[in-house]
Every structure is written in C-alpha cells, then in structure tokens.
C-alpha positions in Angstrom: 15.8 14.9 -10.0 12.3 15.3 -9.2 13.0 19.0 -8.2 14.9 19.5 -11.2 12.1 18.5 -13.4 9.6 20.4 -11.4 11.7 23.6 -11.9 11.9 22.9 -15.4 8.4 22.5 -16.1 7.8 25.7 -14.0 9.9 27.4 -15.9 8.7 26.2 -19.4 5.2 27.6 -18.3 7.0 30.9 -17.7 7.4 31.2 -14.0 10.5 32.5 -12.1 12.0 29.7 -10.2 14.3 30.0 -7.3 15.9 26.5 -6.7 17.7 26.3 -3.3 20.5 23.6 -4.0 24.1 23.0 -3.5 26.5 24.9 -5.5 27.4 22.0 -7.8 23.7 21.4 -8.8 22.2 21.9 -12.4 18.6 22.6 -13.2 16.4 25.3 -14.7 15.7 28.3 -12.8 18.0 30.7 -10.5 20.1 28.6 -8.3 21.0 29.9 -4.9 23.4 27.7 -2.7 24.6 27.8 0.8 26.7 24.8 0.4 29.4 24.4 -2.4 28.9 20.8 -3.1 26.6 17.9 -2.1 27.0 16.4 1.3 27.6 12.5 1.3 26.5 10.5 3.1 23.5 12.9 3.8 23.8 14.6 7.2 21.0 15.9 9.4 22.9 18.8 10.4 23.9 20.0 6.9 20.2 19.3 6.1 19.1 21.8 8.8 21.7 24.4 8.1 20.6 24.2 4.1 17.1 24.5 5.1 17.5 27.5 7.7 19.5 29.4 5.2 17.5 28.8 2.5 14.2 30.0 4.1 15.8 32.9 5.6 16.8 34.1 2.3 13.2 33.2 1.1 11.8 35.4 3.7 13.7 38.6 2.1 12.3 38.0 -1.2 9.1 38.5 -3.0 7.8 35.0 -3.6 4.5 33.6 -4.4 4.9 30.1 -2.9 7.5 27.9 -1.3 7.7 24.4 -2.1 10.1 22.4 0.8 10.7 18.7 0.0 12.0 17.7 3.7 10.8 17.6 7.2 13.7 19.8 8.2 12.9 22.5 5.8 9.4 22.8 7.0 10.6 23.6 10.5 11.9 27.1 9.2 9.1 27.9 6.6 7.3 30.4 8.9 10.0 32.9 8.5 8.4 33.3 5.1 5.0 35.1 4.4 4.5 33.1 1.5 2.1 29.8 1.6 4.1 26.6 2.0 3.5 23.3 0.3 5.7 20.4 1.5 6.1 17.1 -0.5 6.7 14.3 1.6 9.0 11.8 0.2 9.4 9.2 2.7 7.6 6.1 4.0 5.7 6.5 7.2 8.0 7.5 9.9 6.0 7.5 13.3 8.2 10.2 15.1 7.6 12.6 12.4 3.7 12.6 12.4 3.6 15.0 15.3 6.1 17.3 13.6 3.8 17.4 10.3 0.8 18.0 12.7 2.5 20.9 14.1 2.3 22.8 10.8 -1.4 22.9 10.0 -0.8 26.0 7.8 1.4 24.0 5.4 -0.2 22.2 2.5 1.0 18.4 2.7 1.3 16.7 -0.8 1.8 12.9 -0.8 3.4 11.2 -3.6 1.2 8.1 -3.9 -2.4 7.3 -2.5 -0.5 4.2 -0.3 1.6 7.0 1.4 -1.5 9.2 1.9 -3.4 6.2 3.4 -0.4 5.3 5.7 -0.9 8.9 7.5 -4.7 9.0 8.2 -4.1 11.5 10.8 -2.3 13.9 8.3 -4.5 16.2 6.0 -3.2 16.0 2.7 -4.0 18.4 -0.1 -3.7 15.8 -2.6 -1.4 13.3 -4.2 1.0 14.1 -7.1 3.3 11.3 -8.3 6.7 11.9 -9.3 6.9 13.5 -12.5 9.9 12.5 -14.8 9.9 13.4 -18.6 10.4 9.8 -20.2 12.1 11.6 -23.1 15.1 12.1 -21.3 15.5 8.5 -20.7 15.9 6.6 -23.9 15.6 2.7 -23.6 19.2 0.9 -23.6 20.1 -1.1 -26.8 20.2 -4.2 -24.5 23.6 -5.0 -25.9 25.2 -5.2 -22.4 23.0 -8.1 -21.7 21.9 -6.9 -18.1 19.3 -4.6 -16.5 20.0 -2.2 -13.7 18.2 -0.7 -10.6 19.6 2.3 -9.1 18.0 3.5 -5.9 17.5 2.8 -2.4 17.5 -0.7 -1.1 14.0 -0.9 0.2 10.6 -2.1 -0.3 8.9 1.3 -1.2 11.5 1.5 -4.1 10.6 -1.5 -5.3 13.8 -3.3 -5.8 12.3 -6.7 -5.2 10.2 -6.0 -8.1 13.4 -5.6 -10.2 14.7 -8.7 -8.9 11.7 -10.9 -9.6 11.5 -9.3 -13.2 15.1 -10.2 -13.8 14.6 -13.7 -12.6 11.5 -14.1 -14.8 13.2 -12.6 -17.8 16.5 -14.7 -17.2 18.4 -11.3 -17.5 21.3 -10.5 -15.1 20.5 -7.5 -12.8 23.3 -5.0 -11.5 22.0 -3.5 -8.3 23.2 0.0 -7.0 22.1 2.0 -4.1 22.2 2.3 -0.3 20.1 1.0 2.4 17.3 3.1 3.9 18.0 5.0 7.3 17.6 2.9 10.3 15.1 5.2 11.5 12.6 4.7 9.3 9.9 2.6 10.3 6.6 1.2 8.3 3.4 0.0 9.3 2.2 -3.4 9.4 -0.3 -2.7 6.7 2.3 -1.7 4.1 
C-alpha cells in the first residue's frame, strides 16, 4: 500500500513510474512482474528472486533513481547505474546492520525518528513517514459496533494501543494479522 501511494503521488506529479510487483498487483504506473501472484506466506527465496529479476531489468532501462523497499533488493542494486534509495520498513535486526553498512552508496531512509535512533551506526539520508492519503479511507458508520485492527501483531505496529483504546472506549475490538518473524530483534531501549 505504501508503494502504491508513492507511485500514485509520483505519477500525479508527472513522473514515469515503474513498479516491480507481482502480476496480481494494481497501482499507478507501469507494473513489471516476474511472479504471477503474491506469495503467501512470505518467502525469502521469492523475495530474492523478485529483487534479482527486477534489478536486472532496471539495469537495462534508462532510469533516474531506484527505490527499493527490502534488504534483499538492496543486495542487487549495484547492477544498475542509477542512484539507489532504500526505505527501511522494519525494526532493528542486528544481523542486517552489517548488510546495510556494506552498501554505503545507497541512501537509507528511515520511516520514523525512533527507527533512526535504533540504528545509530547507519547514516540515514532522512526520515520519511509512511504517507497514506486519508481521503481513501472513509470513517466507518459505527453501525457494526466494533473497532478493528489489521496489521502485524508486534509492538511497533501498536496493537497494544488499539487494545487499550478499545478497553477505554468499551468498544469490542476485532484483530486481524500475523505475528512478526521470529528473527526480528529489538533493542532494550525500544
């Protein structure tokens, strides 16, 4: 959703946008797919294959900038001559810090000030919060009598805040999501 919003915003500004996504994806811009449909549950092998194929394709195109959204994709960006921006969408994973450090030519972007603070050894170009157009999400009528949370069940997604708010408002809460990957670690200060 974040990538789709970004692609739509760039198209609205008049940019030609290539989006490397699965064949069942929809968003503004030209969609290039190597996988016919999304892979569920997420697969590291599928992520690597997608990233490798996408960046090999980019290397044969005249592009101004490459924006990747995963550590896996960063591994393949040097196949392209264009500058690379990588948005980090995850909490601190100690094992990935050396990986990011090995790509000093890529421009790292954090999605929050806290994420940036949790990675003091990384040189972030800046913080860009996820931007979703609120016009695309009309408030509910409350006729159903419940609130809903959809997302990963982990602290950084704020499921505990949703639970606290529903208890304070005395409104039932429906939860939908998946647990975070077991390899994710957080620092003691987060």
